[in-house]
C-alpha positions in Angstrom: -22.6 -12.6 2.0 -22.8 -14.9 3.8 -20.4 -18.5 4.4 -21.9 -20.7 2.6 -22.6 -19.0 0.0 -19.3 -19.8 -3.1 -18.5 -17.2 -6.1 -18.3 -18.5 -9.3 -15.3 -19.1 -10.4 -15.9 -17.2 -13.7 -17.7 -14.6 -12.1 -16.7 -11.0 -14.2 -19.0 -8.6 -12.9 -19.8 -7.8 -9.0 -22.0 -5.6 -6.9 -21.8 -5.9 -3.3 -25.5 -5.4 -1.9 -25.5 -2.2 1.1 -26.6 -4.7 3.6 -23.3 -6.5 3.2 -20.8 -5.1 5.8 -18.4 -7.5 5.4 -16.6 -9.1 2.9 -15.2 -12.8 4.3 -12.0 -14.1 4.0 -10.7 -15.0 0.4 -14.5 -14.9 -1.3 -12.7 -13.6 -4.5 -10.0 -15.6 -4.2 -8.2 -16.5 -7.4 -11.3 -15.2 -9.6 -8.8 -14.5 -12.8 -12.0 -12.9 -15.2 -13.0 -10.8 -12.3 -13.1 -7.1 -13.6 -15.5 -4.7 -12.2 -16.2 -4.8 -8.3 -18.5 -2.1 -7.2 -18.7 -1.7 -3.1 -21.7 0.3 -1.8 -21.5 2.2 1.3 -22.5 0.2 4.5 -19.1 -2.0 4.3 -17.2 -1.8 6.7 -13.8 -4.2 6.3 -12.6 -6.5 3.6 -11.4 -9.6 4.5 -8.1 -10.8 4.0 -7.1 -12.5 0.5 -10.8 -11.0 0.0 -9.8 -10.1 -4.0 -6.0 -11.9 -4.6 -5.0 -13.3 -7.5 -3.7 -16.3 -5.5 -0.3 -17.9 -6.1 -1.0 -20.1 -7.9 1.1 -20.3 -11.8 -1.0 -18.2 -14.2 -3.7 -16.9 -12.1 -4.2 -14.0 -11.9 -7.0 -11.1 -11.1 -8.6 -8.8 -14.3 -9.8 -6.2 -11.7 -8.7 -3.1 -13.1 -10.2 -0.3 -10.8 -11.7 -0.6 -7.0 -13.2 2.2 -5.2 -13.1 2.2 -1.8 -16.0 3.4 0.1 -15.9 6.5 3.1 -17.6 3.7 5.5 -14.8 0.6 5.1 -12.8 0.6 8.1 -10.3 -2.3 7.9 -9.0 -3.6 4.8 -7.1 -6.7 5.3 -3.9 -9.2 4.8 -3.2 -9.6 1.5 -6.9 -8.6 0.0 -5.5 -7.2 -3.3 -2.3 -9.5 -3.6 -1.3 -10.1 -7.1 -4.0 -8.0 -9.2 -1.3 -7.1 -11.2 -4.1 -5.2 -13.6 -5.1 -2.8 -11.3 -4.8 0.8 -12.3 -6.5 2.4 -10.0 -7.2 2.4 -6.1 -9.6 4.9 -4.5 -9.0 5.3 -0.6 -11.4 7.2 0.6 -11.2 9.1 4.7 -12.3 7.2 7.2 -10.4 4.1 6.2 -8.7 3.4 9.1 -6.4 0.4 8.4 -4.7 -1.8 5.3 -3.1 -4.8 6.3 0.5 -6.7 5.4 1.1 -7.2 1.6 -2.2 -6.0 1.2 -1.0 -4.8 -2.9 1.6 -6.5 -3.1 2.4 -6.7 -6.5 0.0 -4.9 -8.1 2.4 -4.1 -10.8 -0.1 -1.6 -12.4 -1.1 0.6 -9.9 0.7 3.9 -10.4 -0.7 5.9 -8.4 -1.8 6.6 -4.6 -3.0 8.7 -1.8 -3.1 7.8 1.6 -6.2 9.3 3.7 -5.3 11.4 6.6 -7.4 8.8 9.1 -4.5 5.9 8.5 -2.0 6.5 11.1 0.0 3.2 10.1 1.0 1.8 6.3 1.7 -2.0 7.4 4.7 -3.8 6.6 5.0 -4.5 3.0 2.1 -3.1 2.0 2.8 -2.2 -1.2 5.5 -4.1 -2.1 6.6 -4.6 -5.7 3.7 -2.2 -6.5 5.4 0.4 -9.8 4.3 3.4 -8.2 5.4 6.2 -9.6 3.0 9.0 -7.0 2.5 8.7 -3.3 0.8 11.2 -1.6 1.2 10.9 2.0 -1.4 13.4 4.4 -0.7 14.4 8.3 -2.2 11.8 10.3 0.3 9.1 9.6 2.5 8.3 12.3 4.6 5.3 11.0 6.1 4.0 8.0 6.5 0.1 8.8 8.8 -2.6 7.4 9.0 -2.7 3.4 6.1 -0.2 3.0 6.9 0.4 -0.2 10.2 -1.5 -1.4 10.9 -1.7 -4.9 8.9 1.1 -6.0 11.0 1.0 -8.7 9.2 4.4 -10.1 9.0 6.3 -7.5 11.0 9.7 -7.6 10.4 11.5 -5.1 8.1 11.2 -2.0 6.7 14.1 1.1 7.1 12.3 4.6 4.1 14.2 7.0 5.2 15.8 10.3 3.3 13.2 12.3 5.7 10.8 11.2 7.7 10.0 13.8 9.0 6.9 12.2 10.2 5.1 9.3 10.9 1.7 9.5 13.3 -0.8 8.2 13.2 -1.1 4.5 10.2 1.0 4.0 12.1 2.6 0.7 14.7 0.4 0.1 15.1 -0.5 -3.7 12.7 2.7 -4.6 15.8 2.7 -7.4 14.2 6.3 -9.1 14.0 8.1 -6.3 15.7 11.3 -6.2 13.7 13.7 -3.6 12.6 13.3 0.0 11.8 15.2 1.8 12.0 15.0 6.3 10.4 16.6 8.4 10.5 17.9 11.8 8.8 15.3 14.0 10.3 12.6 12.6 12.2 10.7 15.4 13.7 7.2 14.0 15.1 6.0 10.7 14.9 2.5 10.3 18.2 0.5 9.0 18.3 0.5 4.7 15.6 2.5 5.3 16.8 4.6 1.8 19.2 2.0 0.3 19.5 1.2 -3.0 18.3 4.7 -3.6 19.2 7.5 -6.4 19.4 10.4 -4.0 21.4 13.3 -4.4 20.8 15.2 -0.9 18.7 14.9 2.1 18.2 16.8 5.2 17.8 15.6 8.6 15.3 17.6 10.7 16.8 17.8 14.2 14.1 15.8 15.8 15.6 12.5 14.1 17.0 11.2 17.7 18.0 7.3 15.8 19.3 7.1 12.3 20.1 3.2 11.9 23.0 1.6 10.3 22.7 1.5 6.6 19.8 3.4 6.4 21.3 5.4 3.3 23.5 2.4 1.9 24.0 2.1 -1.8 22.8 5.8 -2.3 26.2 6.2 -4.7 24.9 9.7 -5.5 24.3 10.9 -2.2 26.8 14.1 -2.2 24.9 16.0 0.8 
């Protein structure tokens, strides 16, 4: 895809040719009729706002499913923001970075599995997704600020032993979150990291050196 190519506003289906290595910034921005996208192996990067539904009133993407090929190393900031009908996202081993706000407000997205090659979940990556299942694998080292803020349908999460930092507000307002498994290796829990959750008990590993203020604020059912 060259920089001079303009994608029609009413495009419905897209197949990205195997010769394409980068989907440019805003390539399919506010293409609200776009329902199907086929990405081929050989693609390396998805640019910022590439498939974003945009911020204009009433402009939302119709995209329901996306499979990211294993050749993709980077998903840019806001790449799928406001894809509110996006129900399935497949991320493959080989992915190295997901940008900030990449899946912000993808409210139809119910489950996500993070590949082991991804070492950090960036700030606000899944902010306001109504995720029910999140699978994190060994290899992940940091969970960024606001990463899962307001994933209100998430009930349980296991934090792998490779994670050293859970940053501030990471799971804030995950109002159904009742079960969190923290493993040895964790060093710090940021402020408000689990505030406004439904935790009943929590086991803090011996490796944790710092728990910042209000990490478990308003967890009114927390007894142990």
